[in-house]
Rosetta silent file (secondary structure, phi, psi, omega in degrees, C-alpha in Angstrom):
SEQUENCE: XXXXXXXXXXXXXXXXXXXXXXXXXXXXXXXXXXXXXXXXXXXXXXXXXXXXXXXXXXXXXXXXXXXXXXXXXXXXXXXXXXXXXXXXXXXXXXXXXXXXXXXXXXXXXXXXXXXXXXXXXXXXXXXXXXXXXXXXXXXXXXXXXXXXXXXXXXXXXXXXXXXXXXXXXXXXXXXXXXXXXXXXXXXXXXXXXXXXXXXXXXXXXXXXXXXXXXXXXXXXXXXXXXXXXXXXXXXXXXXXXXXXXXXXXXXXXXXXXXXXXXXXXXXXXXXXXXXXXXXXXXXXXXXXXXXXXXXXXXXXXXXXXXXXXXXXXXXXXX
SCORE:     score description
SCORE:     0.000 S_00000001
   1 L     0.000  137.632 -177.934   99.029  119.086  141.690 S_00000001
   2 L   -69.948  153.952 -179.586   96.188  121.309  142.923 S_00000001
   3 L   -74.316  109.178 -178.467   96.307  122.784  146.406 S_00000001
   4 L   -96.998   66.309  178.069   94.164  120.441  148.528 S_00000001
   5 L   -82.453  158.006  177.551   93.752  122.650  151.581 S_00000001
   6 H   -53.308  -36.409  179.803   90.882  122.069  154.025 S_00000001
   7 H   -62.399  -44.604  179.968   89.271  125.259  152.711 S_00000001
   8 H   -67.832  -35.901 -178.931   89.308  123.978  149.135 S_00000001
   9 H   -65.558  -27.451 -178.260   88.037  120.550  150.169 S_00000001
  10 L   -95.434   11.958 -174.235   84.966  122.123  151.769 S_00000001
  11 L   -63.522  -32.893  179.410   84.176  124.329  148.750 S_00000001
  12 L   -85.689  121.828  179.626   81.165  122.221  147.721 S_00000001
  13 L   -61.206  147.623 -179.494   78.263  122.779  150.113 S_00000001
  14 H   -58.481  -35.984 -178.604   76.938  119.622  151.781 S_00000001
  15 H   -68.795  -14.822 -178.841   73.505  120.229  150.265 S_00000001
  16 H  -106.991   -5.146 -177.592   75.084  120.136  146.790 S_00000001
  17 L   -71.752  146.133 -169.818   77.393  117.143  147.231 S_00000001
  18 L   -93.777  -20.718 -164.887   76.572  114.165  145.050 S_00000001
  19 E  -114.950  135.929  164.668   77.902  111.129  146.919 S_00000001
  20 E  -126.080  123.168 -177.016   76.928  108.942  149.852 S_00000001
  21 E  -106.609  135.535  166.051   79.113  105.818  150.122 S_00000001
  22 E  -116.409  123.220 -175.605   78.299  102.543  151.830 S_00000001
  23 E  -123.254  141.849  173.363   81.365  100.285  152.023 S_00000001
  24 L  -144.736  155.500  179.227   81.842   96.748  153.286 S_00000001
  25 L    51.049   52.008  178.806   84.632   94.163  153.260 S_00000001
  26 E  -154.986  173.284  179.617   87.304   96.716  152.403 S_00000001
  27 E  -122.023  125.480  179.216   90.006   98.913  153.891 S_00000001
  28 E   -96.136  129.395 -175.437   89.800  102.711  153.666 S_00000001
  29 E  -148.110  169.087  174.866   93.156  104.426  153.498 S_00000001
  30 E  -103.457  132.932 -179.722   95.058  107.506  152.365 S_00000001
  31 E  -148.934  124.045  178.422   97.426  107.099  149.420 S_00000001
  32 L    54.085   41.783  176.520   99.208  109.793  147.402 S_00000001
  33 L    77.177   11.631  178.714   97.041  112.558  148.842 S_00000001
  34 E  -126.736  157.712  173.188   93.769  110.754  148.100 S_00000001
  35 E   -98.614  126.456 -177.205   91.341  108.661  150.115 S_00000001
  36 E  -127.145  160.989  165.739   90.894  105.187  148.625 S_00000001
  37 E  -122.593  140.566 -173.759   89.241  101.945  149.540 S_00000001
  38 E  -108.182  125.927  174.027   90.962   98.658  148.901 S_00000001
  39 E  -112.294  143.841 -178.208   89.130   95.462  147.972 S_00000001
  40 E  -115.763  115.731  174.931   90.859   92.107  147.900 S_00000001
  41 L   -90.878 -174.959  179.917   89.856   89.476  145.364 S_00000001
  42 L   -68.296  -30.449 -174.732   91.105   85.915  145.090 S_00000001
  43 L  -113.523  -25.050 -175.627   93.841   86.920  142.661 S_00000001
  44 L  -150.427  172.630  176.578   94.408   90.644  143.028 S_00000001
  45 E  -113.339  145.666  179.596   93.754   93.809  144.962 S_00000001
  46 E  -129.140  137.369  177.196   91.896   96.815  143.594 S_00000001
  47 E  -104.935  137.108  178.416   91.987  100.446  144.708 S_00000001
  48 E  -127.260  131.794 -177.967   88.983  102.722  144.230 S_00000001
  49 E   -78.815  141.271  172.283   89.090  106.487  144.679 S_00000001
  50 E  -109.661  115.300 -179.762   86.619  108.320  146.951 S_00000001
  51 L   -75.488   83.486 -167.274   86.015  111.912  145.739 S_00000001
  52 H   -64.288  -30.040 -178.738   85.934  113.327  149.255 S_00000001
  53 H   -68.668  -18.826 -179.414   85.310  116.962  148.296 S_00000001
  54 H  -115.593   26.277 -177.852   82.037  115.892  146.688 S_00000001
  55 E  -118.042  133.599  178.910   81.000  113.371  149.366 S_00000001
  56 E   -84.124  -53.523 -179.395   78.452  113.975  152.120 S_00000001
  57 E  -152.122  159.258  178.316   78.936  110.894  154.256 S_00000001
  58 E  -127.174  127.440  174.700   80.498  107.435  154.323 S_00000001
  59 E  -104.832  125.733 -179.924   78.946  104.450  156.051 S_00000001
  60 E  -101.439  112.509 -176.784   81.357  101.679  156.982 S_00000001
  61 L   -89.295 -155.028 -176.342   79.621   98.315  157.065 S_00000001
  62 L   -67.156  144.913  175.829   80.777   94.860  158.064 S_00000001
  63 L    71.480   27.721 -179.672   84.373   93.855  157.452 S_00000001
  64 E  -113.671  158.177  171.569   85.734   97.390  157.065 S_00000001
  65 E  -145.640  160.820 -178.970   88.618   99.290  158.600 S_00000001
  66 E  -142.049  139.978 -179.338   89.895  102.836  158.217 S_00000001
  67 L   -86.546  160.183  179.160   93.321  104.348  158.807 S_00000001
  68 H   -63.586  -38.752 -179.800   94.026  107.412  160.894 S_00000001
  69 H   -63.407  -40.244  178.199   95.453  109.230  157.859 S_00000001
  70 H   -66.144  -41.306  179.970   92.266  108.605  155.878 S_00000001
  71 H   -63.333  -36.506  178.493   90.127  109.799  158.789 S_00000001
  72 H   -63.805  -43.006  179.545   92.209  112.976  158.996 S_00000001
  73 H   -67.563  -39.390  178.190   91.616  113.755  155.315 S_00000001
  74 H   -63.932  -40.029  177.534   87.890  113.016  155.603 S_00000001
  75 H   -63.689  -39.645  178.930   87.664  115.332  158.589 S_00000001
  76 H   -62.333  -32.327 -179.247   89.472  118.052  156.624 S_00000001
  77 L   -89.246   -1.257  179.559   86.864  117.732  153.868 S_00000001
  78 L    72.945   27.931 -178.980   83.968  117.792  156.355 S_00000001
  79 L   -89.407  130.302  176.215   82.827  114.274  155.463 S_00000001
  80 E   -77.479  138.722  178.376   80.687  112.455  158.036 S_00000001
  81 E  -125.126  125.548  179.398   81.799  108.900  158.827 S_00000001
  82 E  -128.459  149.518  174.131   79.498  106.394  160.482 S_00000001
  83 E  -100.034  136.073 -177.643   79.804  102.699  161.343 S_00000001
  84 E  -137.455  172.581  172.986   76.847  100.504  160.450 S_00000001
  85 L   -81.377 -170.245  179.379   75.767   96.917  160.173 S_00000001
  86 H   -64.293  142.326 -179.850   75.383   95.051  156.895 S_00000001
  87 H    72.026   16.902  178.172   73.416   96.834  154.197 S_00000001
  88 H    77.575    5.269  177.164   73.954  100.194  155.932 S_00000001
  89 L  -138.441  148.483   -9.560   71.601   99.319  158.795 S_00000001
  90 L   -82.206  165.123  171.245   71.508   99.660  161.670 S_00000001
  91 E   -68.425  163.667 -174.543   73.821  102.517  162.467 S_00000001
  92 L   -54.623  146.175 -174.992   76.067  101.920  165.461 S_00000001
  93 L    71.807   17.434  170.921   74.231  101.502  168.781 S_00000001
  94 L    64.798  -68.810 -175.227   71.314  100.033  166.808 S_00000001
  95 L  -116.021   16.878  175.351   68.655  102.670  167.328 S_00000001
  96 L  -120.758  147.190  178.491   70.749  105.761  167.950 S_00000001
  97 L   -86.694  113.865 -178.451   72.489  107.928  165.399 S_00000001
  98 L  -123.815  118.126 -179.505   76.207  107.920  166.227 S_00000001
  99 L  -116.947  146.926  165.280   78.671  109.756  163.983 S_00000001
 100 E   -88.661   94.756 -170.502   82.407  110.253  164.123 S_00000001
 101 L   -94.043  130.940  172.191   82.093  113.968  163.447 S_00000001
 102 L   -61.265  130.445 -174.355   84.988  116.190  162.390 S_00000001
 103 L   -94.311  139.544  177.901   85.258  118.798  165.102 S_00000001
 104 L  -150.657  134.747  176.621   85.513  122.506  164.424 S_00000001
 105 L   -83.009   -0.256 -174.097   85.109  125.534  166.658 S_00000001
 106 L  -115.132   19.478  172.576   84.159  127.628  163.629 S_00000001
 107 L   -70.766  159.882 -174.838   80.923  126.020  162.561 S_00000001
 108 L   -64.200  144.386  176.795   77.970  128.481  162.369 S_00000001
 109 L  -107.893  -14.859 -173.666   76.308  129.547  165.606 S_00000001
 110 H   -62.071  -34.128 -174.690   73.438  131.578  164.139 S_00000001
 111 H   -77.064  -41.935  178.086   71.196  128.576  163.542 S_00000001
 112 H   -68.931  -34.302  177.171   71.467  126.968  166.970 S_00000001
 113 H   -65.926  -41.326  176.105   71.019  130.397  168.577 S_00000001
 114 H   -63.738  -41.913 -179.484   67.903  130.983  166.485 S_00000001
 115 H   -60.761  -45.430 -176.773   66.639  127.494  167.319 S_00000001
 116 H   -74.493  -15.611  179.349   67.097  128.006  171.052 S_00000001
 117 H   -64.889  -22.868  177.583   65.407  131.415  170.960 S_00000001
 118 H  -122.625  -13.111 -169.772   62.042  129.619  170.806 S_00000001
 119 H   -63.087  -33.183 -175.038   62.816  125.994  171.731 S_00000001
 120 L   -78.889   -6.100  177.189   62.344  126.343  175.507 S_00000001
 121 L   -95.419  117.886 -175.440   58.779  127.634  175.090 S_00000001
 122 H   -58.272  -42.264 -177.893   56.328  124.685  174.910 S_00000001
 123 H   -66.634  -43.756  179.812   53.751  126.562  172.847 S_00000001
 124 H   -67.911  -37.057  179.000   56.267  127.828  170.319 S_00000001
 125 H   -64.928  -38.575  175.987   57.908  124.410  170.037 S_00000001
 126 H   -63.580  -40.342  179.147   54.505  122.854  169.259 S_00000001
 127 H   -60.684  -42.872  179.263   53.934  125.511  166.621 S_00000001
 128 H   -68.153  -37.322  176.412   57.227  124.629  164.926 S_00000001
 129 H   -59.037  -39.455  177.098   56.386  120.906  165.137 S_00000001
 130 H   -66.389  -36.581  177.527   53.202  121.676  163.208 S_00000001
 131 H   -62.736  -41.649  176.889   55.246  123.601  160.645 S_00000001
 132 H   -56.303  -46.140 -176.606   57.446  120.544  160.129 S_00000001
 133 H   -69.734  -36.674  177.854   54.403  118.399  159.429 S_00000001
 134 H   -67.685  -40.231  178.019   52.794  120.895  157.057 S_00000001
 135 H   -66.690  -33.964  175.331   56.037  121.253  155.098 S_00000001
 136 H   -60.659  -44.051  178.886   56.257  117.467  154.955 S_00000001
 137 H   -65.562  -44.022 -179.413   52.803  117.351  153.326 S_00000001
 138 H   -60.834  -39.282  179.055   53.659  120.135  150.879 S_00000001
 139 H   -65.270  -44.009  178.417   56.806  118.279  149.799 S_00000001
 140 H   -60.466  -45.461 -179.944   54.850  115.068  149.221 S_00000001
 141 H   -61.948  -40.565 -177.947   52.229  116.907  147.167 S_00000001
 142 H   -67.586  -45.682 -175.774   54.890  118.651  145.099 S_00000001
 143 H   -74.409  -46.196 -178.240   56.970  115.547  144.351 S_00000001
 144 H   -65.687  -25.645 -178.632   54.160  113.043  143.803 S_00000001
 145 L   -76.424  -15.699 -176.282   52.399  115.466  141.451 S_00000001
 146 L  -126.154   -4.729 -179.136   55.367  115.591  139.052 S_00000001
 147 L   -81.859  108.404 -176.207   57.276  112.297  139.461 S_00000001
 148 H   -65.738  -35.320 -179.764   56.507  110.317  136.299 S_00000001
 149 H   -66.096  -40.363  177.305   57.942  107.072  137.674 S_00000001
 150 H   -66.633  -41.213  178.605   55.659  107.181  140.706 S_00000001
 151 H   -61.693  -38.074  179.408   52.664  107.976  138.534 S_00000001
 152 H   -63.361  -24.723  179.708   53.519  104.996  136.327 S_00000001
 153 L   -94.952    4.807  176.094   53.287  102.825  139.466 S_00000001
 154 L    93.722   11.270  179.205   49.890  104.263  140.410 S_00000001
 155 L   -96.154  106.422  179.868   50.940  106.857  142.995 S_00000001
 156 L  -122.713  132.610 -178.729   48.946  110.039  142.397 S_00000001
 157 L   -72.464  -21.983 -177.119   48.696  112.847  144.897 S_00000001
 158 L  -101.805   10.346  174.987   45.242  113.793  143.597 S_00000001
 159 L   -73.020  154.373 -168.088   43.629  110.361  143.700 S_00000001
 160 H   -57.147  -45.780 -176.101   40.644  110.293  146.054 S_00000001
 161 H   -66.365  -44.808 -179.585   42.146  108.114  148.785 S_00000001
 162 H   -68.167  -45.333 -179.365   45.471  109.943  148.936 S_00000001
 163 H   -61.793  -39.796  179.166   43.937  113.416  148.715 S_00000001
 164 H   -64.657  -42.048  179.395   41.459  112.594  151.478 S_00000001
 165 H   -63.208  -44.868 -178.460   44.227  111.337  153.775 S_00000001
 166 H   -65.592  -44.838 -178.915   46.374  114.411  153.177 S_00000001
 167 H   -64.155  -41.510  178.993   43.498  116.872  153.637 S_00000001
 168 H   -64.100  -44.492 -179.316   42.344  115.167  156.838 S_00000001
 169 H   -63.024  -44.860 -178.761   45.880  115.093  158.224 S_00000001
 170 H   -59.470  -40.897  179.162   46.519  118.735  157.346 S_00000001
 171 H   -67.712  -43.484 -176.352   43.380  119.820  159.178 S_00000001
 172 H   -71.380  -22.827  174.457   44.094  117.694  162.244 S_00000001
 173 H   -57.277  -52.338 -175.491   47.641  119.083  162.481 S_00000001
 174 H   -68.548  -23.200 -179.344   46.317  122.525  163.277 S_00000001
 175 H   -85.106  -12.617 -177.741   43.743  121.122  165.706 S_00000001
 176 L   -66.413  133.958 -176.082   46.355  119.236  167.764 S_00000001
 177 L  -100.184  -10.213  177.244   46.758  120.743  171.217 S_00000001
 178 L  -156.275  171.775 -176.017   49.996  118.981  172.170 S_00000001
 179 H   -67.112  -34.825  179.020   52.842  116.923  170.710 S_00000001
 180 H   -59.526  -44.269  178.104   51.344  113.630  171.898 S_00000001
 181 H   -66.530  -38.550  179.471   48.215  114.277  169.868 S_00000001
 182 H   -64.991  -38.875  176.948   50.299  115.407  166.911 S_00000001
 183 H   -62.086  -39.720  179.315   52.311  112.167  167.046 S_00000001
 184 H   -64.698  -43.227  178.990   49.093  110.159  166.944 S_00000001
 185 H   -63.095  -43.410  179.845   47.842  112.076  163.914 S_00000001
 186 H   -62.274  -42.042  179.934   51.183  111.614  162.142 S_00000001
 187 H   -63.721  -36.226  179.503   51.171  107.868  162.837 S_00000001
 188 H   -68.712  -37.006  176.861   47.692  107.583  161.385 S_00000001
 189 H   -64.406  -48.348 -179.116   48.735  109.331  158.167 S_00000001
 190 H   -60.734  -40.496  177.653   51.750  107.057  157.716 S_00000001
 191 H   -60.792  -40.047  178.383   49.567  103.998  158.394 S_00000001
 192 H   -66.567  -39.745  178.640   47.150  105.205  155.714 S_00000001
 193 H   -67.267  -35.175  173.285   49.995  105.732  153.247 S_00000001
 194 H   -58.984  -44.635 -178.516   51.223  102.183  153.965 S_00000001
 195 H   -63.079  -42.509  179.177   47.743  100.932  153.108 S_00000001
 196 H   -64.455  -45.118 -178.715   47.656  102.961  149.886 S_00000001
 197 H   -64.963  -41.135  178.519   51.123  101.779  148.843 S_00000001
 198 H   -62.468  -39.880  178.902   50.287   98.155  149.603 S_00000001
 199 H   -66.840  -42.008 -177.946   47.116   98.436  147.512 S_00000001
 200 H   -66.212  -29.156 -175.904   48.931  100.084  144.575 S_00000001
 201 L  -106.893    8.065  179.448   51.577   97.344  144.523 S_00000001
 202 L    56.939   39.593  176.557   49.276   94.403  145.338 S_00000001
 203 L   -87.365  117.027 -173.847   51.170   93.674  148.561 S_00000001
 204 L   -85.190  137.743  170.621   49.022   91.286  150.582 S_00000001
 205 L    52.806   44.376 -179.748   48.511   91.500  154.347 S_00000001
 206 L   -77.221  134.281  171.414   51.209   94.113  154.957 S_00000001
 207 L  -134.048  130.160  179.742   51.885   95.125  158.555 S_00000001
 208 L   -72.170  116.471 -178.548   54.703   97.492  159.479 S_00000001
 209 L  -147.038  115.114 -177.375   57.002   95.527  161.760 S_00000001
 210 L   -63.363  -20.716 -177.787   60.700   96.370  162.202 S_00000001
 211 L   -86.640  -15.768 -178.241   61.427   92.771  163.174 S_00000001
 212 L   -74.804  153.874 -176.109   59.985   91.255  160.003 S_00000001
 213 L  -112.143    7.984  175.550   62.296   90.304  157.149 S_00000001
 214 L   -64.649  156.816 -171.622   59.937   90.604  154.176 S_00000001
 215 H   -59.149  -42.623 -177.075   61.252   92.929  151.471 S_00000001
 216 H   -61.375  -47.376  178.706   58.807   95.800  152.070 S_00000001
 217 H   -65.318  -41.949 -179.623   59.599   96.022  155.793 S_00000001
 218 H   -64.678  -41.894 -179.859   63.345   95.569  155.208 S_00000001
 219 H   -67.561  -37.789  177.321   63.406   98.244  152.501 S_00000001
 220 H   -61.202  -46.028  179.354   61.452  100.678  154.665 S_00000001
 221 H   -63.445  -44.548 -179.469   63.958  100.283  157.507 S_00000001
 222 H   -61.727  -49.644 -178.602   66.924  100.545  155.131 S_00000001
 223 H   -63.892  -37.373  179.233   65.573  103.632  153.349 S_00000001
 224 H   -62.939  -38.271  177.838   64.676  105.350  156.592 S_00000001
 225 H   -65.692  -33.011  174.606   68.279  105.006  157.802 S_00000001
 226 H   -64.167  -41.195  177.228   69.456  106.670  154.584 S_00000001
 227 H   -64.155  -36.983  177.045   67.095  109.548  155.355 S_00000001
 228 H   -62.825  -35.653  177.654   68.514  109.710  158.896 S_00000001
 229 H   -62.140  -43.513  177.657   71.964  110.102  157.353 S_00000001
 230 H   -64.171  -42.200 -179.420   70.840  113.135  155.357 S_00000001
 231 H   -63.632  -44.018  179.153   69.149  114.615  158.425 S_00000001
 232 H   -62.282  -39.516  177.491   72.241  114.093  160.594 S_00000001
 233 H   -61.345  -47.024 -179.710   74.382  115.740  157.920 S_00000001
 234 H   -57.074  -48.915 -176.088   72.050  118.754  157.749 S_00000001
 235 H   -69.202  -37.715  178.635   72.061  119.292  161.503 S_00000001
 236 H   -63.644  -46.332 -178.705   75.811  118.780  161.859 S_00000001
 237 H   -61.856  -38.841 -178.172   76.621  121.317  159.132 S_00000001
 238 H   -84.068   -6.828  174.921   74.239  123.881  160.649 S_00000001
 239 L    76.579   27.757  179.614   75.580  123.235  164.160 S_00000001
 240 L  -104.934  117.394 -179.822   72.281  122.234  165.797 S_00000001
 241 L   -60.836  147.710 -174.456   72.594  119.408  168.390 S_00000001
 242 L   -71.092  -11.492 -176.951   70.328  116.420  167.805 S_00000001
 243 L   -80.874  -10.683 -176.122   68.778  116.662  171.253 S_00000001
 244 L   -92.575   62.061 -177.616   66.714  119.782  170.526 S_00000001
 245 L   -76.693  158.090  176.132   63.778  117.951  168.969 S_00000001
 246 L  -115.453  -15.469 -170.376   60.360  119.496  168.420 S_00000001
 247 L  -124.422  -55.571 -179.543   58.334  116.415  167.598 S_00000001
 248 L   -78.676  169.471 -171.837   59.851  113.134  168.753 S_00000001
 249 L   -56.847  135.988  179.415   60.535  112.318  172.394 S_00000001
 250 L   -72.336   -8.442  178.388   62.895  114.612  174.257 S_00000001
 251 L   -83.030   -6.559 -178.805   64.337  111.563  176.048 S_00000001
 252 L  -103.181  119.841 -172.718   66.014  110.426  172.806 S_00000001
 253 L   -62.027  -29.816 -178.882   69.322  112.153  172.186 S_00000001
 254 L   -98.981   19.525 -169.507   69.030  111.850  168.404 S_00000001
 255 H   -61.469  -34.073 -179.008   65.356  112.818  168.214 S_00000001
 256 H   -65.582  -28.045  174.609   65.840  115.907  166.030 S_00000001
 257 H   -59.283  -42.224 -179.683   67.363  113.631  163.377 S_00000001
 258 H   -68.317  -37.122  177.013   64.021  111.803  163.223 S_00000001
 259 H   -58.687  -48.416 -175.840   62.115  115.101  163.004 S_00000001
 260 H   -70.703  -40.110  179.652   64.135  116.253  160.004 S_00000001
 261 H   -62.087  -32.005 -179.948   64.127  112.842  158.289 S_00000001
 262 H   -60.508  -20.556  179.769   60.316  112.802  158.471 S_00000001
 263 H   -59.231  -30.309 -172.827   60.295  115.646  155.955 S_00000001
 264 H  -122.340  -12.744 -170.825   61.111  113.215  153.130 S_00000001
 265 H   -60.323  -50.314 -178.221   60.479  109.643  154.313 S_00000001
 266 H   -65.250  -30.912 -176.438   56.835  109.316  153.243 S_00000001
 267 H   -77.990  -47.075 -169.353   57.532  111.032  149.936 S_00000001
 268 H  -108.152  -24.327 -177.282   60.718  109.315  148.736 S_00000001
 269 H   -96.830  -50.908 -171.479   61.199  106.136  150.799 S_00000001
 270 H   -54.863  -55.518 -177.261   57.740  104.716  151.486 S_00000001
 271 H   -63.490  -37.822 -176.379   56.402  104.240  147.931 S_00000001
 272 H   -74.464  -24.077  174.277   59.684  102.924  146.553 S_00000001
 273 H   -62.688  -42.397  179.780   60.047  100.367  149.353 S_00000001
 274 H   -73.614  -40.202 -179.918   56.800   98.775  148.157 S_00000001
 275 H   -63.417  -47.267 -178.702   57.583   99.193  144.446 S_00000001
 276 H   -67.150  -33.969  176.349   61.032   97.631  144.767 S_00000001
 277 H   -64.970  -41.774  179.186   59.637   94.800  146.909 S_00000001
 278 H   -62.545  -38.175 -176.855   57.035   94.090  144.224 S_00000001
 279 L   -84.298   -1.652  179.989   59.714   94.040  141.516 S_00000001
 280 L    69.287   31.629 -179.386   62.001   91.739  143.503 S_00000001
 281 L   -67.672  153.885  174.613   64.800   94.317  143.615 S_00000001
 282 L   -80.403  167.372  177.962   67.979   93.645  145.519 S_00000001
 283 H   -59.886  -40.608  179.646   68.976   95.680  148.552 S_00000001
 284 H   -66.000  -40.380  178.608   71.614   97.464  146.470 S_00000001
 285 H   -64.381  -39.692  177.113   69.111   98.286  143.720 S_00000001
 286 H   -64.549  -43.333  179.537   66.708   99.730  146.277 S_00000001
 287 H   -60.511  -43.230  178.796   69.498  101.779  147.850 S_00000001
 288 H   -62.895  -37.909  177.604   70.496  103.166  144.446 S_00000001
 289 H   -62.908  -43.586  178.560   66.876  104.101  143.766 S_00000001
 290 H   -61.524  -47.015 -178.307   66.688  105.981  147.073 S_00000001
 291 H   -63.993  -36.534  176.832   69.936  107.851  146.444 S_00000001
 292 H   -65.900  -39.713  177.578   68.758  108.782  142.954 S_00000001
 293 H   -61.740  -42.618  179.534   65.500  110.074  144.432 S_00000001
 294 H   -58.040  -42.296 -178.485   67.420  112.202  146.930 S_00000001
 295 H   -72.034  -48.951 -176.200   69.384  113.807  144.096 S_00000001
 296 H   -59.810  -42.650 -174.807   66.515  114.202  141.629 S_00000001
 297 L  -102.074   15.764  171.926   64.167  115.772  144.147 S_00000001
 298 L    50.145   50.371 -177.131   66.836  117.770  146.011 S_00000001
 299 H   -61.751  -43.437 -178.210   66.056  116.170  149.367 S_00000001
 300 H   -67.818  -38.379  174.503   69.143  117.535  151.101 S_00000001
 301 H   -58.120  -45.105 -178.896   68.440  121.044  149.800 S_00000001
 302 H   -62.028  -42.346  177.750   64.900  120.788  151.159 S_00000001
 303 H   -62.937  -47.064  179.303   66.161  119.707  154.577 S_00000001
 304 H   -59.237  -49.458 -177.359   68.713  122.519  154.729 S_00000001
 305 H   -60.826  -40.810 -178.808   66.208  125.154  153.620 S_00000001
 306 H   -66.206  -49.161 -177.214   63.594  123.955  156.117 S_00000001
 307 H   -65.812  -42.382  178.257   65.899  123.810  159.144 S_00000001
 308 H   -62.004  -43.494 -178.775   67.526  127.161  158.329 S_00000001
 309 H   -64.915  -47.028 -178.210   64.141  128.795  157.835 S_00000001
 310 H   -69.526  -31.559  179.271   62.604  127.402  161.021 S_00000001
 311 H   -67.642  -32.763 -178.037   65.685  128.187  163.093 S_00000001
 312 H   -89.916  -37.523 -175.782   65.512  131.840  162.095 S_00000001
 313 H  -100.387  -31.445  173.209   61.775  132.387  161.820 S_00000001
 314 H    43.530 -125.818 -172.997   60.559  129.639  164.154 S_00000001
 315 H   -71.252   -5.966  176.762   57.355  130.406  165.938 S_00000001
 316 H   -78.277  -13.449  177.815   56.795  133.596  163.962 S_00000001
 317 L   -70.094  136.853  179.482   55.763  131.456  160.992 S_00000001
 318 L  -119.873    0.000    0.000   52.027  131.330  160.550 S_00000001
């Protein structure tokens, strides 16, 4: 049997790990040096292996339990564990990101130190917030210009309506004099992208409302929480507390998670929420589509690279 030391379990970088698990109605346990989840049918029980060394995070939904031994092994492998409602949303505490994080005194300090070197200056923090938004646009342009599946559904980055929205937003980013104005500009872009997506998929009378239960709204909420999971993973690995936001309200303890998640939400979640709603996809099918998008377009890599770059270069970026 191979040596399963904590060092070996963490050999695969979080940005390169392939798996995010959502589990419900099962028991997570440790057995014979492995982490398994147990499902109980009417006639038998089945054990399924979780490849923890290649897993980023595990969401435990309704009807789940986890043993202390399993939690110890997950912590050794650096796997994030979160409790959620049905369908992976909402995460515990409803609108706050709460993780059971494996604790280590030896996580990197260079990134949080770099982040704090400019974070307390209002002008520099605004500059970095603008960088986040510009990088978000660049990612959308890059992915939408080469994703054949999106093009097949009518999503083109160079179509007149989309190009006009992006160009207008990009210009207004640099003209924003404070975060409040920047938030307004960002909200207007997302609203425009909702309109474009609804038109491309023939979705009638769409209004973004978190309380609504129509498929498009439900898929948007579900997909956004998946993006929050990637963002939380990125920040935890790099050792940057979620409270040091640059864009969303400083009164929200998890606000930096929302900043980082915004890098990919419009690009990978928004169009597919409407496409899957149009096709009558199930929640599981939509989730699988999102996870495939994250892998194909290296979403976690992009988040890591962006946060590392901004933490070190910060306000010096022009």
